[in-house]
C-alpha positions, 0 to 999 in steps of 0.5 A: 672733683673740681670748686663747682662740684664741691661749691655746694653738696647734694643736700645745700642745693637740695635746700636752693630748689625748695626755696626756689618752690617756696619764692615762685609760690608767691610769683608768677615769675619763673627764678634759676640758680646756675653755677660755673668755674670761670668765663674769660667773658664779660659776667654779665655778658655770660650770665645772658647766653645762659640765661638763652640756653635754659631758655629763660627769655621763652616764658610766657612772662618775660619774667623770668631771673638767673642767679649767676655765680662763676666760682672761680671768680668769684663773682655773680651777675642777677639778670632778670627778663624783659618782661622785670627789667620793662616794669621795675624800678631803677636799683630793684635788684640792689637788696637781693645782690646786696643780701646774697655779698653778703652771706658769700662775704663771710663764705656763706654761700648756701645761706647767700642764695638760699637769702637771695632767691627767696628775696627774689621771690619777694620782689617780683611778687610786687610785679608778677603776682601768682595766677590760680592759672600760673604753671612753673615754666622753667626747671627749678635744679640748679644747673652748673656747667 
């Protein structure tokens, strides 16, 4: 079994999905998590590529957020779509990144992702509050490459 498959148990993946559902209850933003073993590309460039492959750049308000993790590289990236980047202040994702990083350094990967997702949801709520006509535009499942 590869480290990607060992990175999270099935129960931990379900907890991440539940965190995404909770975070998205308060925002029209869409949050996804993608995990893969390694990339030879720049990690941010690879995250943007995955963002496009997951069709996260097709949301109505351009407010998708991807948390990308390269397990073997020990790197992660948070990237947001154009709608988010156009309205948020510089350093918008720093608190989310710090929360994830703090947990990851302790080897608490599921906890880091859950905490980061919930923080991202709080951040998104400020600029993209949930409205009665909002629909879940993207899958909440953890994707793997």
